[in-house]
C-alpha positions as CSV (number, residue, x, y, z in Angstrom):
1,G,9.4,-38.5,4.1
2,F,7.6,-36.7,1.4
3,V,8.2,-35.0,-1.9
4,V,7.3,-31.5,-3.1
5,V,7.2,-30.8,-6.8
6,E,7.3,-27.2,-7.9
7,T,5.9,-25.7,-11.2
8,N,9.5,-25.1,-12.3
9,F,10.2,-28.9,-12.3
10,R,12.3,-28.9,-9.1
11,M,11.7,-31.6,-6.6
12,Y,12.4,-31.6,-2.9
13,A,12.2,-35.0,-1.1
14,Y,12.5,-34.9,2.6
15,S,14.0,-38.3,3.3
16,T,17.1,-40.0,4.6
17,S,16.3,-43.3,2.8
18,K,18.8,-44.5,0.2
19,L,15.9,-46.4,-1.4
20,H,14.0,-43.1,-1.9
21,Y,17.1,-41.5,-3.4
22,E,17.4,-44.4,-5.9
23,I,13.7,-44.2,-6.8
24,L,13.9,-40.5,-7.4
25,R,17.0,-41.0,-9.5
26,L,15.0,-43.1,-11.9
27,F,13.1,-40.1,-13.2
28,S,14.9,-37.0,-12.1
29,K,18.4,-35.5,-12.1
30,I,19.6,-35.3,-8.5
31,E,21.3,-32.0,-8.0
32,Y,22.4,-32.5,-4.4
33,Q,21.7,-34.4,-1.3
34,L,21.7,-33.2,2.3
35,P,21.3,-35.4,5.4
36,N,17.5,-35.2,5.3
37,L,16.8,-33.5,1.9
38,I,17.2,-34.6,-1.7
39,V,17.0,-31.9,-4.3
40,G,16.5,-32.8,-8.0
41,A,15.0,-31.6,-11.2
42,T,12.7,-33.3,-13.7
43,T,14.3,-32.9,-17.2
44,K,13.4,-34.3,-20.6
45,E,16.6,-36.5,-20.5
46,S,15.9,-37.9,-17.0
47,L,12.3,-38.7,-18.0
48,N,13.4,-40.3,-21.3
49,N,15.6,-42.6,-19.1
50,A,12.5,-43.4,-17.1
51,F,10.4,-44.1,-20.1
52,E,13.0,-46.5,-21.5
53,N,12.9,-48.4,-18.2
54,G,9.1,-48.9,-18.5
55,I,7.8,-46.0,-16.4
56,T,4.9,-44.2,-18.1
57,A,3.5,-40.7,-17.7
58,E,0.2,-42.3,-16.4
59,Q,2.1,-43.8,-13.4
60,Q,2.3,-40.4,-11.6
61,N,1.2,-41.3,-8.1
62,A,0.8,-39.3,-5.0
63,H,0.6,-40.2,-1.3
64,P,-3.1,-41.0,-0.3
65,R,-3.2,-38.0,2.0
66,V,-2.2,-35.7,-0.9
67,A,-4.0,-37.5,-3.8
68,D,-7.4,-36.0,-2.9
69,R,-6.0,-32.5,-3.4
70,I,-6.5,-31.4,-7.0
71,P,-3.9,-31.2,-8.4
72,S,-1.3,-33.0,-6.2
73,I,1.4,-32.5,-8.9
74,P,1.4,-29.1,-10.7
75,E,-0.7,-29.3,-13.8
76,N,2.0,-27.8,-16.1
77,V,4.5,-30.5,-14.9
78,C,1.9,-33.3,-15.6
79,D,1.2,-31.9,-19.1
80,Q,4.9,-31.6,-19.9
81,I,5.6,-35.1,-18.8
82,R,2.9,-36.4,-21.1
83,L,4.2,-34.3,-24.0
84,W,7.7,-35.6,-23.5
85,E,6.4,-39.2,-23.5
86,S,4.4,-38.6,-26.6
87,D,7.5,-37.2,-28.3
88,L,9.1,-40.7,-27.9
89,N,6.1,-42.5,-29.4
90,R,5.3,-40.3,-32.4
91,V,8.0,-41.7,-34.7
92,E,8.6,-45.4,-35.1
93,M,11.9,-46.6,-36.6
94,T,12.0,-49.6,-38.9
95,P,15.2,-51.0,-40.4
96,A,15.1,-50.9,-44.1
97,H,17.2,-50.9,-47.3
98,Y,17.0,-48.4,-50.0
99,Y,17.2,-49.5,-53.6
100,D,17.2,-47.1,-56.6
101,E,18.4,-46.8,-60.2
102,F,16.3,-49.7,-61.5
103,P,17.0,-50.4,-65.2
104,S,13.3,-50.1,-66.1
105,R,9.9,-49.4,-64.6
106,D,9.0,-53.1,-65.0
107,V,11.9,-54.3,-62.9
108,F,11.0,-51.7,-60.2
109,E,7.4,-52.9,-60.2
110,A,8.5,-56.5,-60.0
111,A,10.7,-55.7,-57.0
112,C,7.8,-53.9,-55.3
113,D,5.5,-56.8,-55.9
114,Y,8.0,-59.2,-54.5
115,A,8.5,-57.1,-51.3
116,R,4.8,-56.5,-50.9
117,D,4.1,-60.3,-51.1
118,R,6.4,-60.8,-48.2
119,S,5.2,-57.8,-46.2
120,G,8.5,-56.1,-46.6
121,L,7.5,-53.0,-48.6
122,L,7.8,-49.7,-46.8
């Protein structure tokens, strides 16, 4: 079988393999399946699921016969996948506690120094 990716993020996989179906389901939303055709769409949500499972934007691979064609995957699709991946990595969450209303500036500075000494000041 083989996969065709359109510039509108739709994907057509000509395959009867259950394995191919499950692999495509990792990074696309399967819309329907016919006996020899799987139709899906690449969405931000489906790719976020793939990114959470360890798949990266740089792992876009094409069959060796198609890989020598430039581009094998539409350029706008590749760019958008990279952008969606970078959206996930641009903000880092760190658990923290917020303290306010210190009785004096000295108490505040002492608390900051204590936290800084233990690498806990954000």
